[in-house]
N, C-alpha and C positions, 0 to 999 in steps of 0.2 A: 694718806687719807685724813681729812680734817673733820672734826666734829662740828655740829651746827652751832655750838657754843663752847668757848674754851674752858669753861668751868666743868664741863662734863667729865673730864679726866684729870682734873687738878686735885691731887690727893688731899691737900690741906683743906680746900673748900669742901670736898665731899665729906671728909671726916667731921669737920667743925660745923657745917651748916646743913648740907643736903641730907646726910645720913648720921647725924649725931645721935639720933634715936629713930624709931620706926614711924614717926608721925607723917612725914612726906610720903613714904612708901605706902603706908596704910590708907592715905587719902586716895592714892591711885588704885590700890587694890579694891577699895570699897566701891568705887564707881563701876569698875569692870564687873565686879561680883553682882551688883544690884541690877545693872541695866544691860547686861550682855544679852544678845539675841541668839547665842550659841545653843545647840541642843544639849551639850554636855558642859558642866562646870569646869573651869580651867584646871583646878587641881585634880579632878577626876581624869581629865584628858591626859595630864602629865603622868599621873600614877600608872595608867595603863601602859605608857611608853617606857617606864623605868624597868619593867620586868624584874621586880625584886624577888630574890629567892633566899631560902634559908642559908645562913653562913656567909652572906655577902658582906663586904666592907665597902661602905659608901661614903663619899666625901661630897658635901655640897659647898660650893664657893659662893660668896655673896648671899648667904642664907638668911640674912636679916634677922627678924624675930622668930624665925622658924615657922612661918605661917603655913607653908606647904604641909609640913608634918603634922601640925595640929589638926588639920582637916582629915588627913588620911590615917591617923594614928591607929584606929581600930582595924585597919586592913593590913598592917605590917606583919611580916613573919616574926615569930618569937626570937629566933636566933639571927640577929642582924646587928651589925655595928655601924653606927651612923655618926660621922664627924660633921658638925655644923661649923662652918668657918666664915667669918666676916672681918673685914679690916677695921670696922667701927666697933670700938669698945661698947658704945651705947647699945648698938644692935645686939652684940654678943650677950650683953648683960640681960637683955629682954628674953633672948632665947634660953638662957640659963634658967630664968625664973619660970618659963613656961614648960620646959621639956626635960630638964635633967633629973627630976625624980624618976624618970624612966631610964633604967640602966643601959638601954640601947644607945642613948645619945651622949655625945661628948662634944662640948662647945669650945671652940678655939678662936682666938683673935689673931689673924695673920693675913698677909698680903698674898694675892694669887701669883705674884711674880717671884715669890720666895717661899714656896711651900715646904713646911717642915715635916715632910714624909719621905721615907726611904723609897728608892726605885721599886716599881712593881709591887706596891703595897696595898693598892685598893682596886676593886673590881669595877666600880662605877663612879664617875664624877658628874655632878650636876652643876651647871652654871647658867641659871636662868636670868635673863635680862641684866647681866652684869659685865660681860666682856667689853662692851662699848665704853665702860667707865675706866678700864685699865689703861694706864699710860703706855705700856708696852705689851700689846696683845700677843706679839710674837713670842716674847719671853714667857708670858702666862700660859699660852697654848703649849709651848715646849715643856713647861713644868707639869702641866696636866698629863701630857703624854708620858713623861718620865715616871710619874707615880702610878700610872695605870699598869696593871698586869698584862701579860700577853693575851690578846683578844678582849681586853677591857674596853668599856664603852664610855663615851662622853655624850651627855644629853644637855644641850644648851639652847635656850629660847632667845629670840630677838624679834625685831619688828622690821617691816618693810619701809621704803622711803615715803610711801603715801599714808603711813599709819597716823591716824588722828588729824589728817590734813583739814578735814572739815572744821575742826576746832580751831586750827591755825587761822583759817579764813574768817571765822567769827571774831577771834581775838584781834585780828588786823582791822576788822570793821569797827570794833569797839575802840581800839587805840591804834591809829595809823603808824605810830612809832614802832609798833611790834612788827618785826621782820624776821624772816627765816623759818626754818623747820622747828616746830614745837617738839617733835620726836627727838629723843636723846640718842638714838641708836645709829647714826649715820656712819660711824667708823667701823661698826660690825653689825651689818644688817642682813636681811634675807637675800640681797643681791650679791654682796661681797664677802659674806661669812664663809662660804664653802672654800673659796680660794685661799683663805687664811688657815683653814683647818687641814687642807689637803696635804701639806708637807709632812704631817705627823700621823695621818690616819689613812688606813687602806680603803675604807668605805665611808662615804658621807652621804646621808640621805636627808632630805628636807620633808617634814610633815607639817602641813598647814593646819592651823586652828581656825575653823570657819566660824566667825562671829563678828558682829558689829555692835554698836551701842544705840539705844533709843533712850535718851535721858529726859526725865521729867522732874528733876529736882535741881533748881537753879543754884541753891546753896552748895550742894555737893559738887556741881560742875565748877563753880568758882573756886572751891577748896582744891579741887584737882589742879586747876590752872595755876594756882599760887604754890603748888607743891613742886613746880618745875623751875629750873634755874633761869630760863629765858624770861618767863613772866615776872619772876621776882626781880630781875635786873631791869625790866622795861616798864612795868606798870606798878605805880606806888600802891602799897597795901591800903592806903587811905581810900583807894577807889574800889575796894572789894565790894562794897554795897552797891555801887553803881554797876559793877560787872554783873552782880546777881540780878539787879533790876533789868539789865539788858538781856540776860539769858531768859528771865521769867517772861519778858515780853514775847520772845520767840516761842516759848513753850505754850503760852496762852494763845498765840496765833495759830500754831501748827499742831498742838497737842503734845509735842515733844521735840527734841533736837536729835536728828540722825547724824551719827558720827561713824564713818567707815574706819575699820581697823585692818591691819595687815600684821598678823602674828603667826609665828611658826617655830618649830624646834628642829635643830640639826641633830641627827643621830649619827655619831661618828664612832668607828670601831678601830682599835689598834690591830695591826697585823698579828697573826699567830706566829710564834717562833717556829 
């Protein structure tokens, strides 16, 4: 399985440029949060599926700056142990600053392919929108299975092959040299993710998040575009204002820009002993 762009799972590039801090990730989060057409906010949707209970030990991989937890903080059980793990020191540092005054949180900087946890030591692993970045997903998924207790669960989000395709088409119209999928998730997506999880999990269920985008801010959409590796590699940053003007013309013409999404979560359970 090949990614739409080779930088998507190049660990040097990802650490040094794409995720040296939370800026690129937050540009993407911001547009989904502001312009989503979904009935429920993404973090609320995820929270309901986590099924958190008192005493659970939770590990989030690719936790970034801890954005999920800052939103749902007031709804967490008091007796909970949460390990936030990211392979980017910059991301982990931001999570420390935002969450570690709360004794439930412990922040780690580690790679999903080499988890520093004993076998059967956690009840729940969360891996949202990150497995497609891992160089060896098979190794990472095996590690996740190893650290989960009997009956433990993995919750992992990804996108479908048509995710944000409308934005791809707009970008190709703006710059004909732009080619290929804008979405970064082709190596682990809604179509091929289950077959990668099946060797280690007894039950794998897909739950879709019904939402699209109706974007009315050209500057935010351009910032989103420039947060992705393919746009950075194809379209000079000097053209960002031109891109904003291009988007603004469409917004003025139609009242907004409709962008269809395909996002869901796999809920996977380990077999009981």
